[in-house]
C-alpha positions as CSV (number, residue, x, y, z in Angstrom):
1,M,-8.7,-2.1,17.2
2,G,-7.0,-3.2,14.0
3,F,-6.0,-1.3,10.9
4,S,-7.8,-1.1,7.6
5,V,-5.6,-2.1,4.7
6,L,-6.2,-1.6,1.0
7,I,-4.3,-4.1,-1.3
8,V,-3.9,-2.9,-4.9
9,D,-2.6,-5.4,-7.4
10,D,-3.9,-6.6,-10.8
11,S,-3.4,-10.2,-9.9
12,L,-6.2,-11.7,-7.7
13,S,-3.9,-14.5,-6.6
14,M,-1.3,-11.9,-5.5
15,R,-3.9,-9.9,-3.5
16,K,-4.9,-13.1,-1.8
17,L,-1.3,-14.0,-1.1
18,I,-0.5,-10.6,0.3
19,K,-3.6,-10.8,2.6
20,K,-2.6,-14.3,3.8
21,V,1.0,-13.2,4.4
22,I,-0.2,-10.2,6.5
23,E,-2.5,-12.4,8.5
24,L,0.4,-14.9,9.1
25,S,2.7,-12.0,10.1
26,G,0.4,-11.2,13.0
27,F,-0.1,-7.5,11.9
28,D,-3.4,-6.3,13.5
29,V,-5.8,-5.9,10.6
30,E,-9.5,-5.4,11.1
31,E,-10.5,-4.9,7.5
32,F,-9.0,-5.7,4.1
33,L,-10.1,-3.9,0.9
34,E,-8.9,-4.9,-2.5
35,A,-8.6,-3.2,-5.9
36,A,-7.2,-4.5,-9.2
37,N,-5.7,-1.1,-10.3
38,G,-5.2,2.5,-9.3
39,R,-8.5,3.6,-10.7
40,E,-10.4,1.1,-8.6
41,A,-8.4,2.0,-5.6
42,L,-9.3,5.7,-6.0
43,Q,-13.0,4.8,-6.3
44,L,-12.8,2.7,-3.1
45,L,-11.0,5.5,-1.3
46,E,-13.8,7.9,-2.1
47,D,-16.1,6.0,0.4
48,H,-13.7,4.1,2.7
49,W,-10.9,5.4,4.9
50,V,-7.9,3.1,5.1
51,D,-4.9,3.3,7.4
52,L,-2.5,1.8,4.9
53,V,-2.3,1.1,1.1
54,L,-0.1,-1.8,-0.2
55,C,0.3,-1.3,-4.0
56,D,1.9,-2.9,-7.0
57,I,3.7,-0.6,-9.5
58,H,2.8,-2.2,-12.8
59,M,-1.0,-2.5,-13.4
60,P,-3.3,-1.8,-16.3
61,E,-5.6,1.2,-16.5
62,M,-3.8,3.1,-13.7
63,D,-0.4,2.0,-12.4
64,G,0.9,2.4,-8.8
65,L,2.9,5.6,-9.6
66,E,-0.1,7.4,-11.0
67,L,-2.2,6.3,-8.0
68,L,0.5,7.8,-5.8
69,R,0.4,11.1,-7.8
70,R,-3.4,11.3,-7.5
71,M,-3.4,10.5,-3.8
72,R,-0.8,13.2,-3.1
73,Q,-3.0,15.8,-4.9
74,E,-5.8,15.2,-2.3
75,E,-5.2,16.5,1.2
76,V,-6.9,13.6,3.0
77,L,-5.7,10.8,0.7
78,G,-2.2,12.3,0.8
79,R,-1.9,11.4,4.5
80,I,-2.5,7.7,3.9
81,P,0.9,5.8,3.9
82,V,1.6,3.7,0.9
83,I,4.0,0.7,0.7
84,M,4.9,-0.5,-2.8
85,I,5.0,-4.2,-3.3
86,S,6.4,-5.1,-6.7
87,T,8.9,-7.0,-8.8
88,E,10.3,-3.6,-10.0
89,G,13.9,-3.2,-9.3
90,R,15.0,-0.3,-11.4
91,E,16.4,2.4,-9.2
92,E,14.9,5.3,-11.1
93,V,11.4,3.8,-10.7
94,L,11.8,3.2,-7.0
95,K,13.2,6.7,-6.5
96,E,10.2,8.1,-8.3
97,A,7.8,6.2,-6.1
98,Q,9.7,7.5,-3.0
99,E,9.5,11.1,-4.4
100,L,5.8,10.6,-5.0
101,G,5.4,9.7,-1.3
102,A,5.8,5.9,-1.0
103,K,6.8,5.2,2.6
104,G,8.3,1.8,1.9
105,Y,9.1,-0.9,-0.7
106,V,8.9,-4.7,-0.6
107,K,10.3,-6.7,-3.5
108,K,8.3,-9.7,-4.7
109,P,8.8,-12.5,-3.7
110,F,8.7,-11.6,-0.1
111,S,8.5,-13.2,3.3
112,P,5.9,-12.6,6.1
113,E,8.8,-11.1,8.1
114,K,9.7,-8.6,5.5
115,I,6.0,-7.5,5.1
116,R,5.6,-7.2,8.9
117,E,8.9,-5.3,9.4
118,T,8.0,-2.8,6.7
119,M,4.4,-2.3,7.9
120,D,5.6,-1.9,11.5
121,R,8.2,0.7,10.5
122,V,5.8,2.7,8.3
123,M,2.8,2.5,10.6
124,G,5.0,3.2,13.6
125,E,6.3,6.4,11.8
126,E,2.8,7.5,10.9
127,Y,1.3,7.1,14.4
128,A,4.3,8.4,16.2
129,R,3.6,11.7,14.3
130,G,0.0,11.6,15.5
131,A,-1.7,10.9,12.1
132,D,-5.4,10.8,12.3
133,R,-7.1,7.4,12.2
């Protein structure tokens, strides 16, 4: 049984690219959900459980850092691993994302191998600890 993955990015073309790259990487995904910003992501998460969130940092309405903050305030949402996928390279922003609970970071542009490696590491950590699915 595959994973459920939420892709959060304000660019429709980037969401499609990330989805395609994940499919090409061979990562076992049963369901993809998409949101254009953190606000939409939180609305989706009210009704859908996901195993993993892949999230951009810079988005309108609610950015990726605020999404992380809000997810960590909720007991259930706080357990969902988040990987940031962004062009952001400033160390202080990446450190803040990590402090807010991001489990990984992939810099755009990226390869299918980098996405797969990061997803395997993060999901392996989560399920090795016995996280609920």
